[in-house]
N, C-alpha and C positions, 0 to 999 in steps of 0.2 A: 181749136180742138182741145177737149179736156185732157189733161195730163195726169198720170198716176205715178206717184213716186213710191217705189218698192225699196225698203231698207233691209239688208241682210247683214251678216257678220263679217263674212270673209270675201275678198276681192275675187278669189277663184269661183266661189258660188255665184257672185254677182255676174260674172262673165257667162256662166252656164245658163243662168236663169234669163238673162237679156235676150238670148237667142230664141227663147220660147215665147217671150212676151210681145215682141214687135214694137212698132213705132209709137203707140200710145203710152208707153212706159218708159220711165227712167229708173235705173237700178244703181243704187249706191251702197257701199259697205262701210259698216261702223268699225271694222277691224277689231272686233271684241268689245269689251266693256268700254264705256266712255266716262263713267263716274264710279268712284269708290270712296270708302271711308278714308279720310286722310291719316297719315301716320302720326297722330298725336293722341294723347290720353283722353281728351275731352270730345272725341268724335262720337261717342254714344253718351246720351244723357240719362244715366240710370234712373234718376229721380223723376224724370218726365216720360214715363211709360217707354223707356229705352229708345227715345227719339234719336235718329241718326243725323249727322251733318255730312252729306255727301258733297264731294268736290270733284271737278273735272280732272281726270287723270293727266298728270304732266305728259305733254306731247300730243295729247288728243285734241288740243284747242282747234287746230286747223281742220281736223276731221269734222268736229262739231259745226264749224263755220260752213264747211261745204254742205252738210246735211241741212242746216238752217236755210242757206241760200237755195238749195234745191226745193225745199219744202214751200218757200215763197212762190215758186213758179208752178206748184202743183195744186190740183183741186182736191186730191185724195192721197193720203199716205197709208201704205200697207206696211206694217211692222212685221217682217218675215225672218226674225232672228230665230235661233235653233228651238226646236219645240221641247224645252225643258225648263227647270226653275231658273237657271242662269240666263237663258234666252228671254224668259218673261221679264227678268229684272232689267236687262239691257233695253228691251222694248219700252218698259215704263220710264226708264231714264231718258231715252230719246224723246219719248212723247212729252215729257216735262220740259225739254229744251226747245221743242219746235212748236209749243203750244200756241194755237191761234184760233179765235172763235169761229172763223169762217172755214177752217180746215177740217175736213172729215179724216179721222184717224181710226184705223181698225188693225186688228192682229190677225195674221194668217200663219198657217203652219205648212211647211213643205217636208213631208216624211220621206220623199224621194225626189231627186232633182232630175226629173224627166218631164217630157211634155205633158204626159197624164198627170203626174204629181203636182206640177206647178199649176196647171189648169184647175185641178181640184182645190188646191189651197186658195188660189185667187177668187174662185166662185164660192168659197165657203168662209168668208171673214167672220170674226167674232169680236166681242169686246175684250179688252185686256183683263186678265184673270187676276184680281186682287189677292185672292187667297194664295195662289201660286207664288205671287210676288212676296207676300207676307212670309211664306215659308222660306224663300231665299233670304229675305231680310233677317229672319230669325236665325237661320244658320250662320249668316255673316256676323251677326252680333254675338252669338255664342262663341264662334271662333275668335273674334277679337277680344272679348272678355277674358276667355280662358287663355288665349295666347299671350296676352300682355301681363295678366296677373300671375299666371303660373310661371312663365319665363322669368318674372322678377323674382319669384320664390326660388327658382333654381339658381339664379345669379347669386342670391344671398346665401344659399346653403352649400353651393358647390364651387361655381366659378363664374366669373363675369363673362357675358357674351353668349352663354348657352341659351337654348330655347326649348319650349315645349308647346304642344298643341292639343286641341281637344280630341281629335281622332287619331293623329299620327302617334301620340304617346301611347295609346291603347295598342296600336299595331306594334310599336316597338316592345311593349310588354309581352305580347305573343311571341315575339322573336326571342326575348330574354327567357321567357318561361320555358320555351322549347329547348334553349341551350342548357338551362339548369336540369331539365329531364335528361339530356344527353350526358351531362357531367355526372348525374347521380346514378346513371344506368349501370347495373352490374350484369355483365353477360352470363347467360345460363347455358350450360352444356346440354346438348341433346344429340341423339343419334337417329339417323334415318337408316332403316334397314329394309332391304329389298332383295328379291330372289328372281333369277332368270329361270323361266320355265318353258316347257314344250310338251306336246302330247306324248304320252308313254307308249302308245301303240299306233299302228298305221291308220289313216294315211299320215304321211309327214306334213306337218304344218309349220308355219313361221313361229320362231320363238318370240316370247314377250316377257316383260318385267312386271312383277306384282309388287306392291309396297306393303309392308306389314302394318296392320291397323289395329289388331286387338290380340289379347291372350287371355284364355280362360274366361271368355265373354266379356271382358272389360277392355276399354281403350288402353292401348299400351304406350307408355311414355318411358323411354330409355334415356337416362340422364347421366350415365357414366360408362367408361369403357369396360368395367368389370361385368356389368349386366349384359352389355352388348356382346361380349365374348361368349357368355353363357347362352344367349339367345342364338347366336351363330352356330354353336355346337349343337343345339337342338334342331336347328333347321337343316344342317348338313346331313343329319341322320333321320329326317322326317319323311313321312309319306304324304303325298299331295293329291288332293281330290277336288274337283270342281263342285262347289256347294251351290252356286246360284248363278244364273245367267239373266241378265236384264237388258232387253234391247228396246230402244225407244227413239222417237224423233224428238230433236231439241230444236227450239226456235230462238233466234237472237234478234231482238227488236232494233229498229234504226234509232239513232239519237234525235233529240228534238233539234230544230234549227237553232242557230246561235243566239244567245243573249250576250251582253257585254262581258260578263265575267267569264262565260264559258269560252268566248273568243280569245280573251286575254290569256286564259289557262293553256289553251291549245297552241296559241301562238308562241307562248314561252317554251312549252314542252317540245314542240315539233319544228318551230321555225327559229327558236332561240331569239325571239324578239321580246323586249321588255314591255311592260304594260303601256308606258308612255309612247313608246315608239309604235306600238300596235295601234293605238288610238290616232296617232299622227298619220299613219299610212291609210287607216280606215277613213279618216276625215278627208283626205284627198280623193279616195274612191267615191265617197258620198257626194262631194262638191263638184266633181266632174273631171273626166280625162278626155282629152282631144283624140278621138279615134280617126281623125281625117275623113269624117263623113258627116251628113246631116248638119252641115254649117257650123260646126264648133263642138265644145266639150259636152259630154253626156255623163250624168251620174250613174254610177255602176252599182251601188249598193243602197239600201235603205239606211235610215238614220241609225247611227252606231252606238247610241247610248240608250239602252233599253233593257229591261228585265222581263219582257213579255215574249212568250213563244207563239203568240197569235200570228196568223198569216192570213192575208186577204183572200177572198174567194177567187178573185181574178188570178192571183199568183199561184194558187193551188191548181186552178184549171190549166194554166200554162205549163206548170212543171209536170203534171200528169201527162200532158200531151207529148212533152219533150222526152220523158222516160219511156213511153210506149214507143216513140219513134227511134230513139237512140239505143235502147236496150231491149225492147220487146214488150208486148202486152202483159206477159206473165210476170213482169217486175212491177206492174201497177197494182196496188191493193184495191179490193172491190169498193171499199169506201175510203175517202181521204183520211189519213192518220191525224188524229187531234191530240195535242199535248196540253197538259195542265201547267198553267203558270204558277209560280210560287206565290205565297201570301204576299198581299200588298203590291203586287206587280202593277205597273201603269200600263194597262191594256189599250190605252189610246194609241200607243206605239205598237208596230209590228216587231216580229223578230228581225234579226239582222239577215237579210237575204239579198240575192242579186235583183236589180230592178227589172231585169229581163233574163230569164234562163236561156233564152235563145242566144245570148251572147256568152259563148263557151270561152273559158280562159285562154285556150290555145289559139283561138281565132283572133284575139287581140294582144297576144304576148308581145308583139313588136312594138306596140304603143305604150306599154307599161314598163316602169322600172322593175328590176328583178324582185324587190321587196313587195311591190304592189301586185305583181303577178302571183307571188306565193300566197299572199293573204287573200286575194280575190279567188284564187283556186280553192283555198281552204273553205272559204264561205260558200262558193258554189258547190263544192262537193257535199258539204254538210247539209245544205238545203235540199239538193236533189235526193240525197240518201233518205232525208226525213220523210219523203213521200214515196218510198219504195216499199216493197214486201220485205218480211223478215228473212234473214239467212236461215237456212235449214240444214241441220246436221243429223246424220245417223250416229247414234251414240250407243256404245255397248259397255256394260259394267259387269265384271266377273268377280265373284267371291270365291276364294280358295281356302279350303280347310287344310291345315298342316298338322300332322300328329307326330311328335317325336317318338323315335323308336329306340331310345336309349334308356337305361336305368336312371332313375332320379333326375328327370329333366327339371329345368327351371320353371317351365309351364306345361300343363298337360295338352293343351291345344293352342293353335294360333290361327288367326284369320288374316289372310292377305287379300288385297283388292287391286284390280287393274281396270283402267277405263281407257277407252279409245273413242275417237269420233272422226268422221270424214265429212267434208262439206258436200251436201247433195245438191243444194241450190244456193247460189251465191246471194241472191237478194240485194240488199242495199250495200253489201260488201263490194259489189261489182264496180261501184262508183269511186272506191278508194284506190283503184289502179294498182293493185298489188301490195298495198300498204296495210295488209290485215294485222300486222304485228302491232301497229298503233291503235287498232280498234279491239284488242283483246279482251276477253271477259276477266273479271276479278280472280276467277279460279285458275286462269292460265298463267303459269309461272313465268316471271321475267317480262311479261307483256304489259304495255300500257293500254289505256282505254281513252276513248273520246270523252272529254270533260262532260259530265252530266248524263253519260250514257246509262249509269245506274239509276238515275231519276226517271229515264224514259221507259224502263222496264215495265212500270205500271201505267205511265202516262199515255202510251201509244194504244192501250188496250181498246180504245174506242174505234180504232181503225183496223188495218190488217194485222197489226202486231199482236202476238200472243204472249201474255204474262206467264211467268213460271207457275207451276201448280204449287199448292201450299206445301206439299211433301218436298218438292224440289227446293223451295225457298227455305224451309226449315233445315233441310240437309246442308245447304250452302251456308247458312247462318251458324250452324254447329261447327262447320269446318273452320270459319273465320274466328269463332270464339275460343276454339281448342287451343291450349297452350302446347308449347313444344313443337314437334315436327308437323308440317302441313299434311293434310289428308292427300290421298292420291291425286295425280293430276291427269288430265286427258292428254293422250299423245294425239297428234294430228294424223291419225291412221286408224284403220279398223283392226280389231283384234281378230285373231284366227277363230274359225268356227269351233265351238266347244259344246258339250253336252253335260247337263247336270249329272254328277256321279262319275264322270270320266277321270281316270288317273293321270297324273302329270308327273314329269321327271325334271330334275334340275338340269339346266343347260347354261352355257355362257351368257352372262358373266358370273353365274353361280350366286353365291350368297355375298351381298354387298352391304358392309357396315360403314356408314359414313358419318364421321364426327362433325358436328355443327355447333355454332354458338348463336344464341338470339342476338339480334342487332338493335341498337337504339333507334328511336324515331329519327327520320331524316330532318335536316334543317330546312326551313322554309326557303323556297325561291319565289320569285315574283308570281308565278302561276299558283303555286300552292298557297301562298299568302293570300292572294285574291279569293281563292276558294274558301279559305278559313274565315275571312271576313264576311263573305257572302253567307256562309253557313251560320255564322253567329249574328247575322243581321246588322253588321257594322258597315256603314257606307252605303252608297247607291251607285248605279251605273256611271253617273257623271263625276263620281269622286274617287273611284278605286285607283285609277292611274295617278291622281293627284296624291293620294295617301302614300302609295308606294314610292313616288318620286320624293316626297318630303322626307320620308324615313331615310332615304339614301343621301339626301343633301347634307345632313348633319354628320358629324363624326361618330355617330352612335352605332353604326353597323359597318361591317366590311363584306364585300362580295367575294366569296371564295370560288375555288375552281368549280365550274359547272353552274355558277350563278347563285349558290347558296348563300343565305344571309347569316353571318356570325356577329353577335354584338361585341362591340369593343368594351374595355373596362369602363370607359366613360359612360357608354349606353347603359351598362348594368348599374352604375351608381345613380344615374338619373332615374331609372325605373324603380330601384330599391328605395330611393328617397321619396318619390311621389307616392309609392304604395304605402310606406310607413306614415305618410301624411294623412292617410285615410280619405283621400279625395275621391269622390264618386266618379269622377271622369276617368279614373284608371280602371274601373270595373267594366269589362266588356259587355256585361248584361245591361248596365245603366246606359252605356253608349248605344246599344241596340234599341233600347226603349226610347231614347231621345230621337233616334232616326224614325220611329214609329210615330212619335209625337209631332215631328216635323211633317211627316206624311199627312197627319190629321190636320195640321194647319193648312196644308196645300189643299186638302179636300174640303175645307171650310167647317170642320168638326171641332176645331179648337182655335181659340184666339191667340194671336202672336204674343200679346202682352201677358196673357195668363201663363203661357209656357215659360217665358223669360222670367217673370217675377218668381214663379215657383222654383225655377232652377237657381236664380241668383241668390235667394235668401239662404238656401242651404249651402250653396257654394262658398258664399261669403263667410259663413260660420266656420266651415271646414278649413278655409284658407287662413283665417285668423288664428285658429288653434295651431295650424301647421307651422306658422311663423315663429312660435314659441319653442319648437322642438330644436334639438342640437343640430349642428352643422352635419351634412351628409359625408363629407370627405373623411378619409381615414386619418387617424392620428399620426403625427410625425413619429418616426422610429430612430432611436439612436443608433450610430454606427461607430466602428473603430477607425474611421478614416479622418485624417487631419486636413483642415482647411489650408490650401496652398497660400492664401493671402495673409491671414492673421494667426495661424497656428491653433485655432480652436477646433473643436470636433464638428463633424458634418452630420446633419440629420437627413434621413430619407423622407422626402415629402412627395405628395402627390398634387399635380396641377392638371388642367384640362388636356394638356399635351402629353401626359403620362408621368411617370416617376422620374424624380431628379434628386440631386443632392444639393443641400442649402446649408450655409454656415449657421450654427446655433446662435451666433450673435447678431443675426439679422434683426432690425435693419441697419444696425451700425456697420456690419460687414455684409456686403451683398454678393459675395462669392457664391456661384452655383457651378454644378458640373452635371454633364449628361450622365445618366445611369444606364449604360449599355449592357452591363453583365452584372453578375452577383456581387462583385467587389466595387462597383461603381466606376470603374476606369473603362473608358471606351476602347473597343477593339481598334488597333492601329496597324498600318501597313507602311513599310518603309518605301521611300522614293529616292531618286537621284536629283530632286529638285531642291535647290538652295533658297533660303529665305532672302527675299529682296531687301529686308530691313537690317538683318544682323549677319547674314551669310551662313547660318547654321542649317543643317539638313531639315527638311519638311517631311512630315509623315501624314498618311491619310487616316483621318478619324471619321467615325460615324456619329452624326448628331441627329437630332429629331427631325431635321429637314434633309437628311441624307448625307453623302460623303463630302468632306472638305479637306483642304490642306491646312495643317497647323505646324507652327514652328516648334522644334524640340527645345528651344530656349525658353518655353512657357515655364513659369509665369513672368520671367524678366521681359521676354519679347512675346507679345500677345497677337502677333501678326497671323492672319488666316486669309486663305484664298480659295477660290473654286478649283476643283480638280480639272486640269486640261484634258481634252478629249484626244490629244495626239495629232490634231490638225492644225497647221498654221493658217492664220488669217490670210486670205488672198489680197486683202487691201493694205495691211500694214505689217504683216508678219507676226502679230501677236498670237497668243494661244486662243483657240475657239473653246468656249466653256458653255455649260448649261446655265441659263439665267431664269430663275423662278420669279414670278410676279409678286409684288408686295401685297396687292389686293387679293382677297379671297375670290376665287372663281376665275382669275386671269389665266392666261395661257402661257405655258413655259415655252421659251424659244432658245435658240442657240446663237450666241454672239461673240464678238471679240472681247478678250480680257482687258482691252484698252478702252471699253465702252464708257468707263467712268474716269479715265485717266485724262491728262492734259490734252493729248491729241484727239480725244473723243472720237474713236472709230465707230462708225454706225453700221458695220456689216451685221447682217442678221439672217438667220434661216429658221424656218418653222420645223424642218425635219432634221433629225440627228445626223451630223457629219460622221463619216466612217473613214479612217485613214488608209484608204486603198485607192490606187490610181484608176481612173475611168479607162476601160480598154478600147473605147471608141474615139474619144477625143483627146486622151492623155491628161485630162484634168487631175490635180493632185489628190482629190478625194471625191467620193460619192456620198449620197445621203441615204438614210434608211427610212422608209415611210411605214406608218402604222396602218391598222385597218384589218379587214378580213384576211387579206393576203399581204404579208410583209414583202416589200420590194425594195430593191437597191435601184436608185435613180440618180443620174448625173445632174448636178446643180447648174451646169452650164446651159443657158437658155436654149440654144439651137441644137444641142447634141442629140437628144432623143434616147440616150441609153436607158434601158429599163430591164431588170432581171428579177424574177420572183425568187424569194428565199423559201425553201421548204423546211419548216421548223421540225425539229426532232430527228433530223438526219445527220449522221456522222460525216466525216470528210469523205468517206468512200461512197456516200449516198444511201447507205443501209439504214433502216429505221432502227437504230440501236438504243434510242432514248437517252443518249449521252449528253444532251443539252442542245444548245444552239449550234447551227451549222458554222463551218468555218467561212467567213465572209470572203477572205482573200481567195480561197479556192473556187467560190462560186463565181467571183468576178473574173478570175483567170479562165475558168471553163467557158464563161460567156465570151471572153475575148477570143478564145480559140474557135468559138463557133461563128464569130462575127465575120462577114464577108470582107475580103481584103480590099 
């Protein structure tokens, strides 16, 4: 019987696909790329049309042997790697390795790992796409040339061991430029002025608040307290009359189904998942989850690297049926909603959607990890919402004339405005399950919106969605562009009935004058950086997560509270140096143009060699000029501090780990000192620990790698030790300490201070020990685990004690914000609650 070998990338996908194909097929996984450019300078022959020398990746030899062996037993090989540039490259490399004249080799694509998706892929094989492979090769060569040559430039100009990249350096520039905007930002004062009003004559109606919008027929901008006080005095003695009442129906269109970037943005903002983590979870949902039915795993979503909003006719028919059944026929638009994909979108792929809308997130929750459930629900909700009718509001806008009744007013007349709306028909908001605040419009204060919703305002016009009228659009644009205070905001309630010409009177809260200051632009987080990259045309669906990940791997940025990126001084130096070098690769527009040219190579409209030659010629010229420029690091500064070793003066210098003090006689005198404060002396804390070398007291100092014990006899005694954690080693009685790995990327652990002594104690813990006895088994200490929920856990194997730590609570349990909780009291309370 003829055998067909199917080669995919991941073992999980192989397992899912195997159950659909049956006995005539063997399914093997390549486990990602099998070949790559070796890490040596001559991997790309620039003079020979940029020919590459690919080598088998270390550790993949066994995988390739298995694939070759399986290919010998097969009559046909179907290369079913991921349907994108990288997948095409993997397919080409495998085909080169298993090449055999008698063997039939074809390329297939699985856009969803379901019975239908696999059958469609197997029955529609194609030839390997050389253009798509050339696009991947061109990108790989560009990244290698820029990475090696520009990193070498950074080493020579700043510090050894630093790196730069073709796309991540541009992303870093965006972060640095934003930080400079924040640093240069000067807050401007403005005042919001509002008045509480009610009907002056019966019948009694509910009071409402109107915001001041204009004075003497012009937009009013109050920028200081003096003017605010004058306006307040005018309004306190003013007569109020309803000038205009406008009632209309307002529609809000559903957002398009997810593309990669929009999924990453919403996962960051709502689920607090990073871009890389989002794609890992999505990959697992695509490759298959075992739902304990149908004989094994099933793919739950379509391919997750896409910039297309296209949806298959079958999927649209299915979701319309589900919407009618689950929510009612009135929620189904007359015609399917159609969304426009962005320029250069790869419409061969669909949008990210569930493979079957019939599989509701709650029905499979018990089979999913919590993070998988949350992301699948986000995708399911978004897709279902995209094929529902718009939400409909009744919106009322009232304009009120205010005429001051005092002599010599600041202004002769004022215009105040109030708007209110109430949801008349939920439409697509019905599927958000009460989370309307996450789907707020731009004009709704303090609310967020689904990523890309603003794009769908016009994109859904072909279906049931209604785009805003030109008048509405221009009014909204004017509000966004206006400086100072924002225009009036809709309250989520109807305004009371009023007639034009009706008199109003002031009611609580009366005249409100609220001082405000303009705010700087926010720092980028992972979601907003992806959005900016997409907006500028930098990167593609398959590279967003990689770009974000690489930016964070270097010491160029720090993640602040809330996930915001703040560039380090090192990151600023790197960007400033590269920008001064006038390299095109640091221009976001150039990088975006390069992405378009790579797309053109993939489409067969541009030759790979043509792109590379054109780029390299100019790049080389710019690089050679930049090498002649001055070093990027700041000049050494003189200080009034004396060297402890030779008596010379110390200089303030900068290295890649920050500022430090160095003797001016370097290299004859190699004395250095940490620069932890303005005078260069590190902050110290006294201890009752004696030096084991000279007997003098030891103090805690802070260096570039954290706290350490230092002898007070320095420089005569230069003994240093790690700071004990206050827990004795259960094996030998030594002190337990934090041990940091020597290699970058290694994991910190906690071990005995005698780990490097003669007795070589090998006691080790991954969790930090806490000097509090276990209330359950009496062990002398417990450990503190990290993660979403900090826990105290007993280190004794069979004990089982575990207690959650509620961060931000004081000893009495009140959320007083006074810092970390008292660990001893938590353990004590747990002990009191434990059964006898």
